[in-house]
Steps between C-alpha positions, in 0.01 A plus 500: 500500500515434126284523191216732409464688829870586514499589128209738552660659804831557322339636182277740691790618716743533209244702305492760777877489531572543129254790480684669785839443336372652175406816689856545628730744325870418488691259727342421838538271802260206441445438873138619522399340170642160598342530844163586347511206258597245765257644755217479246583141408476393864194718559327367188567135586378543858216751460438537122580872533774719349610851597634809329844632599328807648247292694518580871458131586812414298698792646403416859573129461836565336594753767401259774699211354805717431491641853440159656804337342713813460750319279548736212319518169163366609330180603383391157836542333687351792277192480555476124828691437618315187273731298748775585817297552537317170806629320441765237771371265270205423206721399566473125503120508191497720316735263594283200358199683166670561493656151552160338221341703243778468570546131429130446218430743315816596377815339355831612533589867469151646694407810661158545315237702614222732485253209747717303786473750670212322532718188703761688795301637749786515262708709485212747879465493550872572280478809663177620847652470390823669360305792817293519742791501283732711288278722223688680597366843873407491485325837148368462239510774595364846355164598532283810552127523207305645716220634861389539647415160819473298600703192822419317627307798433785745268463799221758490306519830129564514413871496812604304454796265586390146562714192563411135793698357342578163777745418768234541290232332434712191865610465668168573766440230453125545138537389520787251753582229620860539246565780571877514415540130144585398415239238134401441613246240602267784128425548446401135573169330676452166169558319442833670219372720484526881719226646424296811530720808832437681462361852718785631253766376278572802390867506164395647664272758408130517315231690172526690565868576564604140365846406124471455503761224736308271218353292362850440822702493674303223226529233418850626859619456531337161180641354558841657842538344388358164194725499705815563753398234215432259383860521824690550864515398675552832843662530721705729517873429814596300805509726317353799670241718325263739640348816384140469624393840198497734497664839324396818742261671453130564127508576368631169644620170368842396577648157637851465282769345547566130312636200401327177377620163191337348429522127161371387500215248132525408 
């Protein structure tokens, strides 16, 4: 899903989200706002409808999904956790990236579009690095072999459960320099543009069973983060500390709760 329909869904959803953020007083946990924005994007793409945060339909659906998965902060943020996992020490650089682009290309209250992604390389790099260091599903989703095969010289019988160790892949020192260090610059070339994606970066898995939402999630994440940064200066409250190590075990990475301060730019 790309182009005008996705642009319209994101802009409509972000408009509701930014209005809600502007109503907040002081630092707050962005869980419900992020959930509302993502829920509305999906709802708008599928049904051309958006909801208010107080809408019973939104509340019931969110409660159902949270209860169904019961994995922490909520279905929508667990599906797209980098929005809450990207490291706060990079916020100033990220905000400069968006400020530079919007100051040059857009005016007023416009949101970025799919065609603008190439002009926001650092935003892309932040999300890539967040998904590398804190992959949504560290052990991937279980699959089974359809026939007898060989992998790396090992015999794999038909019907064997197979997992991709995304955690190990994304922190392999043979593939990544200083793999424990959060460094979005590793995804940029010498000109500051997004470099070719490394083969060892597989947060959406790979092959015929790759995540079906990858084509939507990547532009959605990018434009969501850029849109929020366009409208707000985001920071931690004075003296606040955030535990950036996710919880949830090997099945899914879940971010800890924390509060952020939002200062309007417009």
